[in-house]
Rosetta silent file (secondary structure, phi, psi, omega in degrees, C-alpha in Angstrom):
SEQUENCE: MDDRRPSSRSSDYRADPGIDSSRERDRRHAPFLRSLSWAASGVAEATRRERNLRIHWTVAYLVLAAGLFLDFLISDWLWVTLAISLVVMAELINTAVEAAVDFAGTRPDPAARLAKDAAAGAVLVASFFSLIVAGLVIGARNPDPSLFFYRAAGRPWLATVLAVGLVGMVIWACRGGGGDGKKC
SCORE:     score description
SCORE:     0.000 S_00000001
   1 L     0.000  146.689  176.721   -9.039   33.819    4.199 S_00000001
   2 L   -75.615  141.890 -169.477   -5.896   31.639    4.446 S_00000001
   3 L   -76.634  -20.371 -175.642   -4.246   30.993    1.109 S_00000001
   4 L   -70.551  -17.961  179.526   -3.751   27.314    1.840 S_00000001
   5 L   -80.840  134.571  178.522   -7.506   26.736    1.559 S_00000001
   6 L   -69.531  145.479 -177.421   -8.985   26.118   -1.858 S_00000001
   7 H   -68.843  -23.265 -179.859  -11.210   28.776   -3.114 S_00000001
   8 H   -73.849  -17.851 -176.680  -14.014   26.301   -4.096 S_00000001
   9 H  -107.707    6.805 -172.771  -14.314   25.370   -0.321 S_00000001
  10 H   -69.374  -22.015  177.370  -14.031   28.892    1.086 S_00000001
  11 H   -70.322  -19.396  179.716  -17.779   29.063    1.760 S_00000001
  12 H   -79.711  -10.287 -174.064  -17.285   26.138    4.225 S_00000001
  13 L  -131.062  145.168 -179.533  -14.964   27.984    6.462 S_00000001
  14 L   -96.008  129.104  173.569  -15.337   31.354    8.190 S_00000001
  15 L   -81.319  -32.527  177.201  -12.354   33.735    7.979 S_00000001
  16 L  -124.162  125.821 -174.246  -13.851   35.891   10.633 S_00000001
  17 L   -60.375  -16.963 -176.679  -15.819   34.337   13.479 S_00000001
  18 L   -90.503   -6.732 -179.111  -18.265   37.166   13.474 S_00000001
  19 L  -107.821  119.444 -179.809  -19.326   36.653    9.862 S_00000001
  20 L   -93.906  135.428  175.216  -21.706   33.936    8.894 S_00000001
  21 L   -85.584  161.400  177.717  -21.555   32.435    5.410 S_00000001
  22 H   -64.777  -37.408  179.363  -25.023   31.519    3.964 S_00000001
  23 H   -64.776  -40.480  178.452  -24.082   27.869    3.930 S_00000001
  24 H   -66.350  -42.444  179.236  -23.329   27.882    7.654 S_00000001
  25 H   -62.044  -41.879  179.012  -26.627   29.676    8.388 S_00000001
  26 H   -60.382  -38.496 -176.358  -28.426   27.007    6.309 S_00000001
  27 H   -66.244  -41.420 -174.469  -26.620   24.240    8.139 S_00000001
  28 H   -71.861  -24.724 -178.243  -27.598   25.603   11.571 S_00000001
  29 L  -111.573   13.557  176.437  -31.248   25.957   10.585 S_00000001
  30 L   -63.435  144.206  174.841  -31.513   22.934    8.373 S_00000001
  31 L   -59.740  151.633 -178.480  -34.430   20.523    8.663 S_00000001
  32 H   -57.089  -44.156  178.248  -33.548   17.329   10.429 S_00000001
  33 H   -59.773  -41.117  178.868  -33.827   15.224    7.202 S_00000001
  34 H   -63.849  -45.571  175.740  -31.484   17.512    5.381 S_00000001
  35 H   -58.819  -43.807  168.508  -29.023   17.108    8.201 S_00000001
  36 H   -55.135  -38.798 -179.138  -29.294   13.338    7.909 S_00000001
  37 H   -62.895  -48.781 -174.398  -28.703   13.639    4.154 S_00000001
  38 H   -63.581  -42.139 -177.031  -25.358   15.486    4.797 S_00000001
  39 H   -62.500  -47.382  175.768  -24.390   12.837    7.364 S_00000001
  40 H   -63.342  -32.902  174.058  -25.177   10.026    4.969 S_00000001
  41 H   -65.210  -34.755  175.057  -23.306   11.792    2.276 S_00000001
  42 H   -69.117  -39.031  172.654  -20.277   11.974    4.494 S_00000001
  43 H   -64.834  -42.359  178.387  -20.369    8.266    5.241 S_00000001
  44 H   -64.265  -42.874  177.007  -20.795    7.470    1.605 S_00000001
  45 H   -76.118  -24.923  170.023  -17.949    9.627    0.502 S_00000001
  46 H   -75.502  -32.663  173.135  -15.613    8.343    3.140 S_00000001
  47 H   -62.819  -39.706 -176.039  -16.555    4.867    2.149 S_00000001
  48 H   -77.038  -31.370 -175.940  -15.784    5.587   -1.424 S_00000001
  49 H   -91.012  -20.358 -171.377  -12.412    7.244   -0.784 S_00000001
  50 L  -105.431  103.816 -174.564  -11.154    5.079    2.100 S_00000001
  51 H   -57.857  -38.950 -172.305  -10.073    1.439    1.185 S_00000001
  52 H   -71.133  -34.289  175.552   -9.853    0.445    4.883 S_00000001
  53 H   -64.483  -38.939 -179.115  -13.458    1.593    5.522 S_00000001
  54 H   -71.906  -24.923  176.815  -14.602   -0.575    2.638 S_00000001
  55 H   -75.575  -45.340  175.307  -12.708   -3.543    4.123 S_00000001
  56 H   -57.423  -38.592  173.024  -14.430   -2.901    7.443 S_00000001
  57 H   -67.658  -36.408  173.581  -17.818   -2.931    5.793 S_00000001
  58 H   -63.535  -45.321 -178.433  -16.979   -6.234    4.109 S_00000001
  59 H   -68.555  -37.108  176.206  -15.950   -7.823    7.251 S_00000001
  60 H   -57.366  -47.808 -179.532  -19.015   -6.437    8.974 S_00000001
  61 H   -56.060  -42.681  177.556  -21.147   -8.187    6.152 S_00000001
  62 H   -55.538  -47.215 -179.883  -19.364  -11.405    6.770 S_00000001
  63 H   -66.390  -42.520 -179.395  -20.142  -11.328   10.535 S_00000001
  64 H   -65.545  -34.024  178.005  -23.750  -10.338    9.890 S_00000001
  65 H   -70.146  -39.631  176.036  -24.047  -13.182    7.337 S_00000001
  66 H   -56.563  -41.212 -179.069  -22.517  -15.512    9.946 S_00000001
  67 H   -68.943  -26.903  176.669  -25.147  -14.433   12.375 S_00000001
  68 H   -69.161  -34.971 -175.895  -27.951  -15.300   10.088 S_00000001
  69 H   -82.472  -30.177 -177.837  -26.611  -18.810    9.664 S_00000001
  70 H   -95.062    1.568  174.217  -25.819  -19.266   13.420 S_00000001
  71 L    53.551   62.776  176.532  -29.192  -17.858   14.602 S_00000001
  72 L   -60.195  146.200  174.187  -27.629  -15.238   16.940 S_00000001
  73 L   -79.701  170.590 -178.582  -29.672  -14.419   20.014 S_00000001
  74 H   -57.399  -43.794  177.595  -30.666  -10.853   20.624 S_00000001
  75 H   -61.357  -30.828  178.916  -27.755  -10.253   22.934 S_00000001
  76 H   -62.946  -51.068  179.444  -25.400  -11.644   20.223 S_00000001
  77 H   -58.302  -32.693 -176.141  -26.805   -9.086   17.718 S_00000001
  78 H   -74.428  -41.968 -179.022  -26.421   -6.243   20.203 S_00000001
  79 H   -67.077  -42.708  178.977  -22.702   -7.052   20.873 S_00000001
  80 H   -65.368  -42.572  172.369  -22.020   -7.484   17.132 S_00000001
  81 H   -69.938  -35.653  162.047  -23.630   -4.342   16.080 S_00000001
  82 H   -47.719  -47.308 -178.291  -21.960   -2.476   18.869 S_00000001
  83 H   -69.483  -48.796  174.291  -18.645   -3.665   17.773 S_00000001
  84 H   -54.090  -47.723 -178.786  -19.323   -2.922   14.008 S_00000001
  85 H   -59.105  -44.400  179.852  -20.589    0.592   14.996 S_00000001
  86 H   -63.268  -41.279 -177.479  -17.474    1.318   16.990 S_00000001
  87 H   -68.408  -41.681 -179.132  -15.170    0.297   14.245 S_00000001
  88 H   -65.621  -46.297  175.486  -17.039    2.271   11.575 S_00000001
  89 H   -53.676  -52.907  176.680  -17.238    5.327   13.894 S_00000001
  90 H   -58.012  -42.890  174.004  -13.511    5.149   14.570 S_00000001
  91 H   -66.234  -37.107  175.772  -12.662    4.853   10.948 S_00000001
  92 H   -69.017  -39.629  178.469  -14.807    7.847   10.068 S_00000001
  93 H   -63.035  -45.664 -176.642  -13.354    9.886   12.850 S_00000001
  94 H   -62.797  -38.235  178.868   -9.819    8.846   11.724 S_00000001
  95 H   -70.884  -28.701  173.238  -10.624    9.829    8.093 S_00000001
  96 H   -66.917  -50.259  179.788  -11.994   13.247    9.395 S_00000001
  97 H   -56.905  -51.216 -178.471   -8.710   13.820   11.423 S_00000001
  98 H   -59.255  -40.945 -176.641   -6.467   12.824    8.483 S_00000001
  99 H   -68.207  -43.261 -177.545   -8.377   15.066    6.078 S_00000001
 100 H   -60.856  -40.176 -174.259   -8.292   18.002    8.538 S_00000001
 101 H   -73.988  -39.617  178.387   -4.567   17.545    9.264 S_00000001
 102 H   -66.334  -43.239 -179.617   -3.735   17.211    5.561 S_00000001
 103 H   -62.787  -42.627 -171.055   -5.822   20.272    4.756 S_00000001
 104 H   -83.740  -23.591 -177.423   -4.337   22.463    7.454 S_00000001
 105 L  -101.632  142.784 -178.890   -0.719   21.462    7.158 S_00000001
 106 L  -114.283  -10.113  179.346    1.830   22.451    4.548 S_00000001
 107 L  -147.121  154.334  176.961    4.856   20.720    6.048 S_00000001
 108 L   -51.579  139.699  176.456    5.548   17.683    8.253 S_00000001
 109 L  -147.666  138.136  179.116    4.929   18.437   11.873 S_00000001
 110 H   -57.397  -32.355  178.631    5.269   16.055   14.938 S_00000001
 111 H   -75.999  -37.740  177.246    1.830   17.117   16.337 S_00000001
 112 H   -60.050  -45.503  178.508    0.181   16.392   12.953 S_00000001
 113 H   -57.792  -50.977  176.999    1.890   12.942   12.900 S_00000001
 114 H   -55.989  -46.485 -179.169    0.592   12.368   16.411 S_00000001
 115 H   -63.309  -45.232  173.574   -2.890   13.274   15.668 S_00000001
 116 H   -60.207  -44.005 -179.259   -3.059   11.015   12.585 S_00000001
 117 H   -64.644  -42.344  179.687   -1.331    8.155   14.496 S_00000001
 118 H   -65.816  -40.537  177.063   -3.640    8.434   17.493 S_00000001
 119 H   -62.381  -41.863  177.415   -6.675    8.507   15.284 S_00000001
 120 H   -69.923  -31.420  173.535   -5.425    5.334   13.462 S_00000001
 121 H   -68.852  -29.212  173.780   -4.834    3.764   16.857 S_00000001
 122 H   -64.035  -37.709  177.013   -8.376    4.329   17.818 S_00000001
 123 H   -64.504  -42.293 -179.974   -9.363    2.310   14.780 S_00000001
 124 H   -61.988  -45.291  175.260   -6.946   -0.445   15.824 S_00000001
 125 H   -63.279  -45.964  174.378   -8.457   -0.675   19.349 S_00000001
 126 H   -58.865  -44.998  178.845  -11.936   -0.788   18.009 S_00000001
 127 H   -65.035  -42.540  169.345  -10.977   -3.477   15.549 S_00000001
 128 H   -53.165  -40.429  176.306   -9.450   -5.578   18.363 S_00000001
 129 H   -58.799  -47.877 -179.638  -12.601   -5.113   20.279 S_00000001
 130 H   -63.520  -38.294 -177.845  -14.674   -6.310   17.329 S_00000001
 131 H   -64.829  -42.600 -175.904  -12.440   -9.374   16.725 S_00000001
 132 H   -63.515  -43.014  176.987  -12.863  -10.319   20.433 S_00000001
 133 H   -58.942  -49.619 -177.005  -16.630   -9.860   20.161 S_00000001
 134 H   -66.084  -41.485  178.225  -16.972  -11.833   17.025 S_00000001
 135 H   -65.014  -36.946  178.786  -14.791  -14.627   18.345 S_00000001
 136 H   -69.500  -46.330  179.150  -16.704  -14.897   21.615 S_00000001
 137 H   -62.102  -58.415 -175.226  -20.211  -14.681   19.877 S_00000001
 138 H   -59.396  -43.800  176.778  -19.356  -16.888   16.985 S_00000001
 139 H   -63.405  -40.878  175.526  -17.456  -19.326   19.134 S_00000001
 140 H   -61.485  -43.711 -178.691  -20.161  -19.542   21.663 S_00000001
 141 H   -80.461  -19.133 -174.218  -22.905  -20.114   19.047 S_00000001
 142 L  -145.846   71.718 -174.023  -20.800  -22.517   17.023 S_00000001
 143 L   -65.014  -31.433 -178.466  -18.307  -24.604   18.887 S_00000001
 144 L  -106.544  110.623 -171.464  -17.923  -27.039   15.940 S_00000001
 145 L   -63.867  -21.906  179.351  -17.104  -25.028   12.790 S_00000001
 146 H   -65.669  -19.970  175.857  -18.348  -27.838   10.562 S_00000001
 147 H   -65.628  -25.835 -179.705  -21.943  -27.065   11.814 S_00000001
 148 H   -63.955  -42.952  179.920  -21.742  -23.753    9.908 S_00000001
 149 H   -67.198  -39.650  174.218  -21.576  -25.681    6.649 S_00000001
 150 H   -60.787  -42.793  178.697  -24.389  -27.916    7.684 S_00000001
 151 H   -65.408  -43.290  173.819  -26.606  -25.074    8.461 S_00000001
 152 H   -58.941  -39.504 -179.962  -25.742  -23.437    5.096 S_00000001
 153 H   -61.133  -29.302 -175.483  -26.525  -26.610    3.243 S_00000001
 154 H   -83.647   -8.061  178.509  -30.079  -26.537    4.839 S_00000001
 155 L  -129.094   71.528 -177.443  -30.599  -22.963    3.493 S_00000001
 156 H   -68.598  -25.672  178.001  -29.397  -22.862   -0.013 S_00000001
 157 H   -68.111  -41.627 -173.199  -31.300  -19.732   -1.028 S_00000001
 158 H   -78.450  -34.981  175.140  -29.631  -17.837    1.779 S_00000001
 159 H   -61.365  -40.807 -179.274  -26.180  -19.316    1.048 S_00000001
 160 H   -69.205  -43.479  178.526  -26.533  -18.137   -2.588 S_00000001
 161 H   -60.418  -47.097 -176.433  -27.707  -14.632   -1.678 S_00000001
 162 H   -72.817  -33.203  174.808  -24.889  -14.278    0.785 S_00000001
 163 H   -66.467  -41.610  179.050  -22.264  -15.799   -1.504 S_00000001
 164 H   -67.432  -38.112  178.280  -23.212  -13.392   -4.315 S_00000001
 165 H   -68.970  -31.043 -179.534  -23.282  -10.517   -1.853 S_00000001
 166 H   -73.619  -43.223  171.588  -19.902  -11.432   -0.482 S_00000001
 167 H   -53.069  -43.715  175.868  -18.368  -11.483   -4.026 S_00000001
 168 H   -64.129  -42.135 -179.372  -19.863   -8.206   -4.769 S_00000001
 169 H   -69.015  -36.591  177.143  -18.571   -6.719   -1.519 S_00000001
 170 H   -63.028  -49.319  177.571  -15.025   -8.033   -2.074 S_00000001
 171 H   -57.948  -42.595 -178.343  -14.943   -6.588   -5.625 S_00000001
 172 H   -67.047  -39.114 -177.121  -16.392   -3.367   -4.230 S_00000001
 173 H   -64.854  -45.574 -173.774  -13.862   -3.204   -1.380 S_00000001
 174 H   -75.514  -31.796 -171.120  -10.913   -3.883   -3.827 S_00000001
 175 H   -90.063  -11.110 -178.170  -11.954   -1.698   -6.751 S_00000001
 176 L    96.211    7.009  174.781  -12.624    1.492   -4.716 S_00000001
 177 L    77.546  -13.762 -178.270  -16.348    1.426   -4.562 S_00000001
 178 L  -117.085    4.229 -173.960  -16.545    3.517   -7.769 S_00000001
 179 L    58.401   32.018 -176.798  -15.247    1.173  -10.370 S_00000001
 180 L   -87.082   11.382  173.724  -12.394    3.402  -11.227 S_00000001
 181 L    81.202    9.864 -177.041  -10.075    0.339  -11.735 S_00000001
 182 L   -79.126  143.239  174.370   -8.011    0.823   -8.525 S_00000001
 183 L   -92.776  169.288  174.991   -6.715   -2.399   -6.963 S_00000001
 184 L   -57.224    0.000    0.000   -6.518   -3.476   -3.330 S_00000001
């Protein structure tokens, strides 16, 4: 086993490709719901640790809230959810690449820097795509921005729920998701 790897995680990695750890055997033969649980745990942990992912979730909340006020069509919802999904997937992949590179590397390396920068670039491209989609969809549904506030005034219960949710999301995004006192 490589000395750079922590001993508490040694069961997650195989030193010899011919030897299976019990955890790997369990993962290969795990029931579908347990696999979903591990995937959800990965999303939750990445969200807890990564400030940028929390910011992406907050922006997604804002766009989805705008969709409720602007009465998006089905095609609008499809484009918006595609854009949100791409950004979140890119951020999760970026997080995985950064964690793997940090775990494997002991010294600065140009290839490691390239891997991390390229993964971050994927997030940037996905974010630009989502901005374009949001701009086109929201702009097409709401050519006059003041109409947004008129629609909100007509639905005070929805405006209240969304405002409370937005404040909660901003606090959550800035404090680290775990209430540990970290600032943005």
